[in-house]
C-alpha positions as CSV (number, residue, x, y, z in Angstrom):
1,X,16.3,13.7,-14.4
2,X,15.2,12.0,-11.2
3,X,12.5,13.5,-9.0
4,X,13.6,15.5,-6.0
5,X,14.4,13.2,-3.0
6,X,11.6,13.1,-0.4
7,X,13.3,12.6,2.9
8,X,12.3,12.7,6.5
9,X,14.0,16.1,6.8
10,X,12.0,17.5,3.9
11,X,8.8,16.1,5.4
12,X,9.7,17.8,8.7
13,X,10.1,21.1,6.9
14,X,6.7,20.8,5.3
15,X,5.1,20.0,8.6
16,X,6.8,22.9,10.3
17,X,5.4,25.2,7.6
18,X,2.0,23.7,8.2
19,X,2.2,24.8,11.9
20,X,3.1,21.5,13.6
21,X,6.7,21.8,14.7
22,X,6.2,19.4,17.7
23,X,4.9,16.4,15.8
24,X,6.7,13.1,16.2
25,X,7.6,10.9,13.2
26,X,5.7,7.6,13.4
27,X,6.6,6.0,10.0
28,X,8.2,6.9,6.7
29,X,7.2,5.0,3.6
30,X,4.9,6.1,0.8
31,X,4.1,9.1,3.0
32,X,5.7,10.6,6.1
33,X,3.4,10.0,9.0
34,X,3.5,12.1,12.2
35,X,1.7,12.1,15.5
36,X,0.6,15.3,17.2
37,X,-1.5,14.7,20.3
38,X,-4.8,13.1,19.2
39,X,-4.0,13.6,15.5
40,X,-2.0,11.6,12.9
41,X,-0.8,13.8,10.1
42,X,0.3,12.4,6.7
43,X,2.6,14.3,4.4
44,X,2.5,13.1,0.8
45,X,5.5,13.0,-1.5
46,X,4.3,15.7,-3.9
47,X,1.5,17.6,-5.5
48,X,0.8,14.8,-8.0
49,X,-0.7,12.9,-5.1
50,X,-3.2,15.6,-4.1
51,X,-6.2,13.9,-5.8
52,X,-5.3,10.6,-4.2
53,X,-5.1,12.2,-0.8
54,X,-8.6,13.8,-1.3
55,X,-10.0,10.4,-2.4
56,X,-8.5,8.7,0.7
57,X,-10.3,11.2,3.0
58,X,-13.6,10.7,1.1
59,X,-13.1,6.9,1.4
60,X,-12.6,7.1,5.1
61,X,-15.8,9.1,5.5
62,X,-17.7,6.6,3.3
63,X,-16.4,3.6,5.3
64,X,-17.5,5.4,8.5
65,X,-21.1,5.6,7.1
66,X,-21.0,1.9,6.5
67,X,-19.6,1.1,10.0
68,X,-16.5,-0.6,8.5
69,X,-13.7,-0.6,11.2
70,X,-11.2,1.8,9.6
71,X,-9.2,4.9,10.5
72,X,-11.4,8.0,10.6
73,X,-10.5,11.4,9.1
74,X,-10.1,14.3,11.4
75,X,-10.6,17.0,8.7
76,X,-12.3,16.7,5.4
77,X,-10.1,19.3,3.7
78,X,-6.7,18.3,2.3
79,X,-4.1,21.0,2.6
80,X,-1.3,21.6,0.0
81,X,1.7,23.0,1.8
82,X,4.9,23.7,-0.2
83,X,3.8,21.3,-2.9
84,X,2.9,18.4,-0.5
85,X,-0.6,17.2,0.4
86,X,-1.3,17.0,4.1
87,X,-4.2,15.0,5.6
88,X,-5.4,14.8,9.2
89,X,-6.6,11.6,10.9
90,X,-8.0,10.6,14.3
91,X,-5.2,8.9,16.2
92,X,-6.0,5.3,17.2
93,X,-5.3,3.9,20.6
94,X,-2.2,1.9,21.1
95,X,-2.2,-1.4,19.3
96,X,-2.8,-4.3,21.5
97,X,-0.6,-6.6,19.4
98,X,0.9,-6.9,16.0
99,X,-1.6,-7.7,13.3
100,X,-1.4,-11.1,11.6
101,X,-2.7,-12.3,8.2
102,X,-6.0,-13.8,9.5
103,X,-6.9,-10.3,10.9
104,X,-7.5,-9.2,7.3
105,X,-10.2,-11.8,6.7
106,X,-13.2,-10.2,8.5
107,X,-12.2,-6.7,7.3
108,X,-12.0,-7.8,3.7
109,X,-15.3,-9.7,3.9
110,X,-16.9,-6.4,5.0
111,X,-15.2,-4.3,2.3
112,X,-16.0,-6.9,-0.4
113,X,-19.7,-6.7,0.5
114,X,-19.9,-2.9,0.0
115,X,-21.7,-1.2,-2.9
116,X,-19.8,1.3,-5.0
117,X,-19.5,4.7,-3.4
118,X,-21.2,7.7,-5.1
119,X,-17.9,9.5,-5.6
120,X,-16.4,6.6,-7.6
121,X,-13.3,4.6,-7.0
122,X,-10.6,4.1,-9.7
123,X,-9.3,0.8,-10.9
124,X,-6.4,-0.7,-8.9
125,X,-3.5,0.9,-10.7
126,X,-1.1,-1.6,-9.2
127,X,1.7,-0.9,-11.7
128,X,1.0,2.8,-12.3
129,X,3.7,4.0,-9.8
130,X,6.5,1.9,-11.3
131,X,7.9,4.7,-13.5
132,X,7.7,7.3,-10.7
133,X,9.4,5.0,-8.2
134,X,12.2,4.1,-10.5
135,X,12.8,7.7,-11.4
136,X,12.8,8.7,-7.7
137,X,15.6,6.1,-7.2
138,X,17.9,8.1,-9.5
139,X,21.5,6.9,-9.8
140,X,20.9,4.3,-7.1
141,X,18.9,2.2,-9.6
142,X,20.9,0.3,-12.2
143,X,19.5,1.3,-15.7
144,X,19.4,-2.4,-16.6
145,X,17.3,-3.2,-13.5
146,X,15.0,-0.3,-14.4
147,X,14.6,-1.6,-17.9
148,X,13.9,-5.1,-16.7
149,X,11.2,-3.9,-14.3
150,X,9.6,-1.7,-17.0
151,X,9.4,-4.8,-19.2
152,X,7.8,-6.9,-16.5
153,X,5.4,-4.0,-15.8
154,X,4.2,-4.0,-19.4
155,X,3.9,-7.8,-19.6
156,X,1.9,-8.2,-16.4
157,X,-0.2,-5.2,-17.2
158,X,-1.3,-6.9,-20.4
159,X,-1.8,-10.2,-18.7
160,X,-3.8,-8.7,-15.8
161,X,-6.1,-6.7,-18.2
162,X,-7.6,-9.9,-19.7
163,X,-8.3,-11.9,-16.5
164,X,-11.7,-13.4,-15.8
165,X,-12.4,-12.9,-12.1
166,X,-13.9,-15.6,-9.8
167,X,-15.3,-13.0,-7.4
168,X,-17.6,-10.1,-8.3
169,X,-15.7,-6.9,-9.0
170,X,-16.2,-4.0,-6.5
171,X,-14.5,-2.0,-3.7
172,X,-11.2,-3.4,-2.5
173,X,-8.6,-2.1,0.0
174,X,-5.8,-2.8,-2.5
175,X,-2.9,-3.2,0.0
176,X,-4.4,-5.1,3.1
177,X,-1.1,-6.3,4.5
178,X,-0.8,-6.8,8.3
179,X,1.1,-3.5,8.5
180,X,-2.0,-1.8,7.3
181,X,-4.2,-3.3,10.0
182,X,-4.3,-1.9,13.6
183,X,-5.5,-4.1,16.4
184,X,-7.5,-1.8,18.7
185,X,-9.6,-2.7,21.8
186,X,-12.6,-3.5,19.6
187,X,-10.6,-5.6,17.1
188,X,-8.9,-5.1,13.7
189,X,-9.1,-1.7,12.0
190,X,-8.0,-0.9,8.4
191,X,-5.5,2.0,8.0
192,X,-3.8,3.5,5.0
193,X,-6.8,3.8,2.7
194,X,-5.0,5.5,-0.2
195,X,-5.1,2.3,-2.4
196,X,-8.8,1.8,-2.1
197,X,-10.1,0.9,-5.6
198,X,-12.9,-0.7,-7.5
199,X,-11.5,-3.8,-9.2
200,X,-10.9,-7.5,-8.9
201,X,-11.5,-8.6,-5.3
202,X,-8.7,-11.1,-6.0
203,X,-6.1,-8.3,-5.6
204,X,-6.8,-8.3,-1.8
205,X,-6.2,-12.0,-1.6
206,X,-3.0,-12.2,-3.6
207,X,-1.5,-9.7,-1.2
208,X,-2.0,-12.3,1.6
209,X,-0.3,-15.1,-0.4
210,X,2.8,-12.9,-1.0
211,X,3.0,-12.3,2.8
212,X,3.5,-16.0,3.0
213,X,5.8,-16.5,0.1
214,X,8.0,-13.4,0.3
215,X,7.7,-11.9,3.8
216,X,8.0,-14.9,6.1
217,X,4.4,-15.4,7.2
218,X,4.0,-19.1,8.1
219,X,2.0,-21.2,5.7
220,X,-0.4,-22.1,8.5
221,X,-1.3,-18.4,9.0
222,X,-2.2,-18.1,5.3
223,X,-4.3,-21.3,5.5
224,X,-6.2,-19.9,8.5
225,X,-6.8,-16.7,6.5
226,X,-8.1,-18.5,3.4
227,X,-10.4,-20.6,5.6
228,X,-11.7,-17.5,7.4
229,X,-12.3,-15.7,4.2
230,X,-13.9,-18.7,2.5
231,X,-11.7,-19.1,-0.6
232,X,-8.1,-19.8,-1.5
233,X,-7.1,-17.5,-4.5
234,X,-4.1,-19.7,-5.4
235,X,-6.6,-22.1,-7.1
236,X,-7.7,-19.3,-9.5
237,X,-6.5,-19.3,-13.1
238,X,-5.5,-15.6,-12.9
239,X,-3.4,-16.0,-9.7
240,X,0.0,-16.1,-11.4
241,X,-0.7,-12.9,-13.4
242,X,-1.8,-10.9,-10.4
243,X,1.1,-12.3,-8.3
244,X,3.6,-11.2,-11.0
245,X,2.2,-7.7,-11.2
246,X,2.2,-7.4,-7.4
247,X,5.8,-8.6,-7.1
248,X,6.9,-6.2,-9.9
249,X,5.2,-3.3,-8.1
250,X,6.6,-4.4,-4.7
251,X,10.1,-4.4,-6.1
252,X,9.9,-1.1,-7.9
253,X,8.3,0.6,-4.8
254,X,11.5,0.1,-2.8
255,X,13.5,2.1,-5.5
256,X,12.0,5.4,-4.3
257,X,13.9,5.0,-1.0
258,X,17.2,3.8,-2.6
259,X,19.0,7.1,-3.0
260,X,18.5,8.1,0.7
261,X,18.5,4.8,2.4
262,X,21.4,2.2,2.0
263,X,19.1,-0.6,3.4
264,X,16.5,0.2,0.8
265,X,19.2,0.0,-1.9
266,X,20.3,-3.4,-0.7
267,X,16.7,-4.6,-0.5
268,X,15.9,-3.3,-4.0
269,X,18.8,-5.2,-5.5
270,X,17.8,-8.4,-3.6
271,X,14.3,-8.2,-4.9
272,X,15.4,-7.6,-8.5
273,X,17.9,-10.4,-8.4
274,X,15.2,-12.8,-7.1
275,X,12.8,-11.8,-9.9
276,X,15.5,-12.2,-12.6
277,X,16.3,-15.7,-11.2
278,X,12.7,-16.6,-10.9
279,X,13.5,-17.7,-7.3
280,X,10.4,-17.5,-5.2
281,X,12.3,-18.8,-2.1
282,X,14.2,-15.5,-1.6
283,X,12.8,-13.7,1.4
284,X,11.9,-10.0,1.0
285,X,12.2,-7.7,4.0
286,X,10.1,-4.7,5.0
287,X,11.6,-1.6,6.4
């Protein structure tokens, strides 16, 4: 049986129960994100994400101590309302412009220089959500496509586990795409800290390559990023394995929206077809 569908309407019900009926929806993806005055409120998909929400808040407080430009928590406690974790964040000023790939370089250099936090970060479980996302897609996901992605998950999990890194292991953002960077008056700021991990630093760099190869970022922007960071991950022996894992996760992630969103259903099928055909020229679209 598929998991219950998490919709914007359900997120609104949870927020109303938490006492924020006037909040405005800002975005709807892995979480439902609302704005309420000087606060941003994130509603998670279910109680299984409670520990992750708690760790995200602790990560934000840890980054603040190290003066890393990142979103700041507004409340250290995470509430569980009707089975959904709710976290509170300080609202950032309006973005001055859309973030681009090179904006990630100085932020990642800061993060990659950090010591391990005392509360401990987990490994980057890039493929751990595949099963949950596919199940959430329910009947909108072709069983053959689900089986194919599970097979890819298993293959790339094995390949990734045996990689020899070029960079020292340590704290990473885990999903430092331009959409997770806010351009404020003092420069780029990291947001969406829920994927912070302790793992191969190369994870944060492969993300940038896929922005070029799948999401339409110009090659010149990626080259500028690699130069600013100081290394091009595509020359590393483990690049293909991490790329394959990342593409598998990125495809399966869309499945959780497929039941409630026809555009997501179309995008999921486009992504699966491109992986089956091994066609890296197919553009993927965010939504």
